[in-house]
C-alpha positions in Angstrom: -8.9 134.7 60.0 -11.4 133.3 62.6 -10.6 129.9 64.0 -12.9 126.9 63.6 -14.0 125.2 66.8 -11.5 122.5 67.9 -14.1 119.8 68.4 -17.6 119.6 66.9 -20.4 117.1 67.6 -23.1 116.6 64.9 -26.2 114.8 66.0 -27.7 113.2 62.9 -25.7 111.9 59.9 -28.1 112.3 57.0 -27.5 114.6 54.0 -27.5 117.8 56.2 -25.6 116.4 59.1 -22.9 114.8 56.8 -22.6 118.1 55.0 -22.1 120.0 58.3 -19.6 117.4 59.4 -17.7 117.7 56.1 -17.6 121.5 56.3 -16.2 121.6 59.9 -13.7 118.9 59.2 -12.5 120.7 56.1 -12.0 123.8 58.3 -9.8 121.8 60.6 -12.2 120.7 63.4 -12.3 117.2 64.9 -15.8 116.1 64.3 -17.9 113.4 66.0 -21.1 112.4 64.2 -23.9 110.7 66.2 -26.1 108.1 64.4 -28.1 105.4 66.1 -26.8 101.9 65.1 -23.6 100.8 63.4 -25.0 100.6 59.9 -26.4 104.1 60.1 -23.1 105.5 61.5 -21.2 103.8 58.7 -23.6 105.2 56.1 -23.1 108.7 57.6 -19.3 108.4 57.4 -19.6 107.2 53.8 -21.7 110.3 53.0 -18.9 112.5 54.4 -16.3 110.5 52.4 -18.3 110.9 49.2 -18.7 114.6 49.7 -14.9 115.0 50.3 -14.0 113.0 47.2 -16.3 115.2 45.1 -14.8 118.3 46.6 -11.3 117.1 45.8 -12.3 116.3 42.2 -13.6 119.9 41.9 -10.4 121.3 43.3 -12.1 122.6 46.5 -9.9 120.9 49.1 -6.5 122.2 50.2 -5.7 118.8 51.8 -6.1 115.2 50.6 -9.6 114.0 51.2 -8.3 111.1 53.3 -6.6 113.5 55.7 -9.8 115.5 56.2 -11.8 112.3 56.6 -9.4 111.2 59.3 -10.7 114.0 61.5 -14.3 112.6 61.4 -15.4 109.8 63.8 -18.8 108.3 64.5 -20.6 107.2 67.7 -24.0 105.6 68.1 -25.3 107.5 71.1 -25.4 111.1 72.2 -24.0 110.1 75.5 -20.7 109.4 73.7 -20.2 113.0 72.5 -16.8 114.4 73.6 -17.2 116.2 76.9 -14.8 118.9 75.6 -16.7 119.7 72.4 -16.8 123.4 71.6 -20.0 123.1 69.5 -22.7 120.5 69.1 -25.1 120.9 66.1 -28.3 118.9 66.1 -29.4 118.0 62.5 -32.2 115.5 62.8 -35.7 115.7 61.2 -38.1 118.5 61.9 -39.7 116.8 64.9 -39.7 119.2 67.9 -40.0 116.4 70.5 -37.1 114.5 68.9 -35.0 117.6 68.7 -35.7 118.7 72.3 -34.9 115.2 73.6 -31.6 114.9 71.8 -30.5 118.5 72.6 -31.2 117.9 76.3 -29.2 114.6 76.2 -26.3 116.3 74.4 -26.2 119.1 77.0 -25.8 116.5 79.7 -22.9 114.8 77.8 -20.8 118.0 77.3 -19.3 120.7 79.3 -20.9 123.9 80.5 -19.0 126.0 78.0 -20.2 124.0 75.0 -22.4 125.9 72.5 -25.5 123.9 71.4 -27.1 124.7 68.1 -30.1 123.4 66.2 -30.2 123.2 62.4 -34.0 123.6 62.3 -35.2 125.5 59.3 -38.5 126.7 60.8 -39.2 125.5 64.4 -39.0 127.9 67.3 -35.5 128.0 68.7 -36.8 129.6 71.9 -39.2 126.7 72.5 -36.5 124.1 71.8 -34.3 125.9 74.3 -36.9 125.3 77.1 -35.6 121.7 77.3 -32.1 123.0 78.2 -30.5 123.9 81.5 -28.3 126.5 79.8 -30.4 128.1 77.1 -28.0 131.1 77.0 -25.5 128.7 75.2 -28.0 127.7 72.6 -29.0 129.2 69.2 -30.1 128.2 65.7 -27.4 127.6 63.1 -29.5 127.0 59.9 -27.2 125.6 57.2 -28.3 125.2 53.6 -28.2 122.1 51.4 -25.7 121.2 50.0 -23.9 122.5 53.0 -20.3 122.4 51.7 -21.2 124.4 48.6 -23.7 126.8 50.2 -22.3 130.2 51.1 -24.9 131.0 53.8 -25.6 130.2 57.5 -28.6 131.8 59.1 -28.0 132.4 62.8 -31.2 132.5 64.8 -31.1 134.3 68.2 -33.5 132.9 70.7 -35.0 134.8 73.6 -32.3 133.7 76.0 -29.3 133.3 73.7 -26.4 135.2 75.2 -24.5 137.8 73.2 -21.2 136.0 73.5 -22.8 132.9 72.2 -23.8 134.8 69.0 -20.3 136.3 68.7 -18.7 132.9 69.0 -21.0 131.4 66.4 -20.3 134.3 64.0 -16.6 133.6 64.2 -17.2 129.9 63.5 -19.4 130.6 60.5 -16.6 132.9 59.1 -14.0 130.2 59.8 -16.0 127.9 57.5 -15.7 130.6 54.7 -19.4 131.2 54.8 -21.5 134.4 55.1 -23.9 134.9 58.0 -27.3 136.5 58.5 -28.5 137.1 62.0 -32.3 137.0 62.6 -34.5 137.1 65.6 -36.4 133.8 66.4 -39.7 133.8 64.6 -41.7 131.2 62.5 -39.6 130.3 59.5 -37.0 132.9 60.3 -36.1 134.9 57.2 -34.9 132.3 54.7 -37.5 129.5 55.1 -40.4 131.9 55.4 -39.6 133.5 52.0 -38.3 130.4 50.3 -41.3 128.3 51.3 -43.8 131.0 50.2 -42.2 131.0 46.7 -42.0 127.2 46.6 -45.6 126.7 47.6 -46.8 129.2 45.0 -44.8 127.4 42.3 -46.3 124.1 43.3 -49.8 125.7 43.1 -49.0 126.8 39.5 -48.1 123.3 38.5 -51.2 122.0 40.2 -53.3 124.6 38.3 -51.7 123.7 35.0 -50.1 127.2 34.6 -46.8 125.8 33.3 -44.5 122.8 33.6 -41.9 122.7 36.4 -39.0 123.4 34.0 -40.8 126.5 32.7 -41.5 127.9 36.1 -37.9 127.3 37.2 -36.5 128.9 34.1 -38.7 131.9 34.7 -37.1 132.5 38.1 -33.6 131.6 37.1 -33.4 133.6 33.9 -35.8 136.4 34.8 -34.9 137.0 38.5 -31.4 135.5 38.5 -32.2 132.9 41.1 -29.4 130.2 41.1 -32.1 127.6 40.7 -35.8 127.6 40.4 -38.2 127.0 43.3 -39.3 123.5 42.2 -35.8 122.2 41.6 -34.9 123.6 45.0 -37.9 121.8 46.6 -36.5 118.6 45.1 -33.1 119.3 46.6 -34.5 120.2 50.0 -36.9 117.3 50.0 -40.7 117.5 49.5 -41.3 115.9 52.9 -39.1 118.6 54.6 -40.9 121.3 52.7 -44.3 119.9 53.6 -43.3 119.8 57.3 -42.1 123.4 57.2 -45.3 124.5 55.4 -47.5 122.7 57.9 -45.7 124.4 60.8 -45.9 127.9 59.1 -49.6 127.2 58.3 -50.3 126.5 62.0 -48.3 129.6 63.2 -48.8 132.2 60.4 -52.0 131.3 58.7 -53.6 130.3 55.4 -51.0 131.8 53.1 -48.8 128.8 54.0 -51.4 126.1 53.5 -49.7 123.2 51.7 -51.0 122.5 48.2 -52.7 119.1 47.7 -50.2 118.2 45.0 -47.4 118.5 47.6 -49.2 116.2 50.0 -49.9 113.7 47.2 -46.3 113.5 46.1 -45.1 113.0 49.7 -47.7 110.2 50.2 -46.4 108.5 47.1 -42.8 108.7 48.3 -41.8 111.2 45.6 -39.6 113.2 48.0 -37.1 114.7 45.4 -33.5 114.0 44.8 -33.1 111.6 47.8 -35.7 109.2 46.3 -34.9 109.8 42.7 -38.2 111.5 41.9 -40.0 114.7 42.9 -40.9 117.4 40.4 -37.9 116.1 38.4 -36.3 112.7 37.9 -32.8 112.4 39.5 -30.1 110.0 38.5 -28.1 110.1 41.8 
């Protein structure tokens, strides 16, 4: 079986970053999560702890949750990433300038052999790589939410990504017990491009009064065997995240990705999905 990286840095400790940290720690890696400020760092660690407790309750951990959590540490600046990290994954919001700045700072903090990855779900990995001195050690590792339960990691190969970087990343994905798909860098890659197209059309159907969200989701789950419908998935991903991806794809690929007005309105009202308790559905946790 492929071995997990010995040491992993995760820049960003939100839902995605915490899930990435949990997955690598469960596979045996020592993980350092970067979050700015002590309160944010503590909250990130608690997200990992909560995820591990839930995994243990479902019988999905081979070790006690406390032992896995002991492999996770937090720091409050990218400069404090371990110099000997094998992998650093950036998992901050879909802001290209923010991502580029943090990736460049991370590259300076670690060794020349470290692989850098971005968890972007749509932005150009090639363009993000222009901020780096070693773009050949950089690629996209697009994880899916919730990361510990998701079976897929989409590996995005940028223009200057080296073949050995891809091979190493493939081994790490398999060490996590996940499946990989490898795609060439292009707007939205494969997963976001198709997923957003379906999600936006479902939102337009709600907007036009075609059917209620539950009915649309049931049609796709029961009729097409999707594990969940596009509107429930939008709530899980976050309506703000979906809007940001749609706007980027609209700019790069044209009118078929124009965000529906209903999506913009819900985001403006703070109805962002599960993380705020309300989106197309009402959430209890």
